[in-house]
C-alpha positions in Angstrom: 96.9 6.6 128.7 96.2 4.0 126.1 99.1 1.8 125.1 100.1 1.0 121.5 98.6 -2.5 122.0 95.3 -1.1 123.0 95.3 1.3 120.0 96.0 -1.7 117.7 93.0 -3.5 119.2 90.7 -0.5 118.8 91.6 -0.4 115.1 91.0 -4.1 114.7 94.7 -4.8 114.0 94.7 -2.6 110.9 97.4 -0.2 112.2 101.0 -1.1 112.7 102.9 -0.6 116.0 104.6 2.6 114.8 101.3 4.2 113.8 99.7 3.0 117.1 102.5 4.6 119.1 101.9 7.9 117.3 98.2 7.8 118.1 98.9 7.0 121.7 101.3 9.9 121.9 98.7 12.2 120.3 96.2 11.3 123.0 98.8 11.9 125.6 99.6 15.3 124.1 96.0 16.3 123.7 95.8 17.6 127.3 93.3 20.2 128.2 95.0 23.6 127.8 95.8 25.4 131.0 93.2 28.1 131.7 95.8 30.6 132.5 95.7 34.4 131.9 97.9 34.0 128.8 98.9 37.0 126.8 97.9 37.4 123.2 100.3 37.6 120.3 97.6 39.0 118.1 96.7 37.7 114.6 98.7 34.8 113.1 98.5 32.8 109.8 98.4 29.1 109.0 101.8 29.5 107.3 103.3 30.9 110.5 101.9 27.9 112.5 103.3 25.4 110.0 106.7 27.1 110.0 106.7 27.4 113.8 107.0 31.2 113.7 104.5 31.7 116.5 105.0 31.7 120.2 103.8 28.6 122.1 101.7 28.8 125.2 100.3 32.2 124.1 96.9 33.2 122.8 96.4 34.1 119.2 93.7 35.0 116.6 93.4 33.3 113.3 91.2 34.1 110.3 91.1 31.3 107.8 88.9 29.0 105.5 87.7 25.7 106.9 89.2 22.7 105.0 87.7 19.9 107.1 85.4 19.4 110.1 85.7 16.1 111.9 82.9 14.5 114.0 83.2 15.2 117.6 84.5 12.3 119.8 85.2 11.5 123.4 88.7 10.9 124.7 90.0 10.4 128.2 92.3 13.1 129.5 93.7 12.8 133.0 91.0 10.3 133.9 88.1 12.5 132.6 86.0 11.8 129.5 86.3 15.0 127.4 84.4 15.8 124.2 86.6 17.3 121.5 86.2 18.2 117.8 89.0 18.9 115.4 88.7 21.6 112.7 91.3 21.8 109.9 91.9 25.3 108.6 93.6 26.2 105.4 93.9 24.0 102.2 94.7 20.4 101.4 98.4 21.3 101.0 98.8 23.9 103.8 96.7 23.6 106.9 96.6 23.7 110.7 94.5 22.0 113.3 92.2 23.7 115.9 90.9 21.6 118.7 87.6 22.6 120.2 87.2 21.3 123.8 84.0 20.5 125.7 81.1 22.9 124.9 83.1 24.5 122.2 82.9 21.2 120.3 79.2 21.8 119.7 79.8 25.1 117.9 80.4 23.2 114.7 76.8 22.1 114.6 75.1 25.0 116.3 76.7 27.8 114.2 77.0 25.7 112.0 80.6 25.4 110.6 80.9 23.9 107.2 83.7 23.2 104.8 84.6 26.4 102.8 83.4 28.8 105.5 85.7 31.6 106.6 86.1 31.7 110.4 87.6 34.0 112.9 89.1 32.2 115.9 90.0 34.5 118.8 92.0 33.8 121.9 93.0 30.3 121.0 96.1 28.8 122.7 99.1 27.9 120.5 100.3 24.5 121.7 102.5 21.6 120.5 100.7 18.6 119.1 102.3 15.3 118.1 102.6 16.5 114.5 103.5 20.2 115.0 101.9 23.3 116.4 98.1 23.6 116.7 95.5 25.7 118.3 93.3 24.8 121.3 90.2 26.5 122.6 90.2 28.0 126.1 87.2 29.2 128.2 87.6 32.7 126.7 88.0 31.5 123.1 85.4 32.5 120.5 84.5 31.2 117.1 82.6 33.3 114.5 81.8 32.8 110.9 82.7 35.6 108.6 81.4 34.2 105.3 79.8 30.9 104.1 81.4 28.6 101.7 78.2 26.7 100.6 80.0 23.6 99.4 78.0 20.6 98.5 76.1 19.7 95.3 72.4 19.1 95.4 72.1 17.6 91.9 72.9 13.9 92.2 73.5 13.6 88.5 76.7 15.7 89.0 78.3 13.2 91.3 81.8 12.2 90.2 85.2 11.4 91.8 85.9 9.5 94.9 85.1 12.1 97.6 82.2 14.5 97.6 80.3 17.1 99.5 76.6 16.4 99.0 73.3 18.1 100.1 69.9 16.4 100.0 66.7 15.7 101.9 66.2 12.6 104.0 63.6 10.2 102.6 64.0 7.3 105.1 66.3 6.2 107.9 67.1 2.6 108.7 67.7 1.2 112.2 71.0 1.6 114.0 72.9 -1.6 114.2 75.3 -2.2 117.1 78.1 -4.7 116.6 80.5 -6.1 119.2 83.7 -7.6 118.1 85.7 -10.4 119.8 88.4 -7.9 120.9 85.7 -6.0 122.9 85.5 -3.1 120.4 81.9 -2.1 119.4 80.7 -0.1 116.5 77.5 1.5 115.3 76.2 1.6 111.7 73.1 2.6 109.8 71.9 3.6 106.4 69.5 6.2 105.1 68.1 7.4 101.8 68.2 10.9 100.5 66.8 12.7 97.4 67.6 15.8 95.3 64.0 16.0 94.3 64.5 13.8 91.2 66.9 11.0 92.2 67.4 8.9 95.3 70.6 7.8 96.8 71.6 5.5 99.7 74.1 6.6 102.3 75.8 4.1 104.6 77.2 5.4 107.9 79.6 3.9 110.4 81.1 5.4 113.6 80.4 8.6 115.4 78.3 10.1 112.6 75.6 7.6 113.3 74.6 9.7 116.3 73.6 12.6 114.1 71.4 10.5 111.8 69.8 8.7 114.8 68.4 12.1 115.8 67.2 13.1 112.3 63.8 12.7 110.7 62.5 12.1 107.2 62.1 15.5 105.5 65.2 17.0 107.2 68.0 18.4 105.1 71.4 16.6 105.4 74.9 17.5 104.3 77.7 15.0 103.8 81.2 16.3 103.7 84.0 14.1 102.4 81.6 11.2 101.6 83.2 8.3 99.8 81.6 7.5 96.4 81.0 3.8 96.0 79.2 2.7 92.9 75.5 3.6 93.6 75.8 4.8 97.2 77.8 7.1 99.5 79.9 5.7 102.4 80.4 7.8 105.5 83.1 6.9 108.0 85.2 8.7 110.7 86.9 10.7 108.0 83.6 12.1 106.8 81.2 14.4 108.5 77.4 14.7 108.6 75.4 17.8 109.4 71.6 17.6 109.9 69.5 20.7 109.2 66.0 21.9 108.5 66.2 23.8 105.2 67.9 23.8 101.8 68.2 27.6 101.4 71.7 27.7 100.1 73.2 26.1 103.2 72.0 23.8 105.9 70.9 25.2 109.2 72.4 23.5 112.2 70.3 21.6 114.6 70.8 19.8 117.9 72.9 16.7 117.7 76.5 15.5 118.4 
């Protein structure tokens, strides 16, 4: 398990000891759910999860709208490198996390899952996280999309505010830059240009989302969720999400990629 000091190093000294201890505990708590023959308590709601009015270590079903999809990442659990992806369901003020483990983490891109979609999660395990109850996928868990939210503007002239969901077509992609810091931490970054058909816009990317763009091509459709608006360009970090697709028919169509 990573220590608080290691967490501070990973974040370049930008987090305090208390926050680092919370992150370390979260990683410790993010253990793979036991693949037991758990009984199901049927359908539950986000409100019940927040209030703790659901039974822990039992399976449950949840139908809810997607508020946020995080990039997939690798963490070490019991000495094993495991791919996970966190999906936040509900709204900004009332939501719950669902953690997708291993091959389930790829569903977000292959289905695909986008902000505003209504999902049905079946046979997810209710478990305790460091910040309350959450859901975790099991081998038998399934995820299906009931309806599409179709968030994301495709007219760059309508960009306003600090955060935005944006859909465009890739014009060009710059090289991936790999940086190594003195503390041993490395980081990837790149930039690409997109168009709405009339205007062009530069998007700067750092972190895990670089892997998605590295596998994209000019002409592909791309959607940015929770992009940060910075003057004349968009900034994508670990709090943002990129989905690469092949069409612009109302929503992007998922394609292979992390």
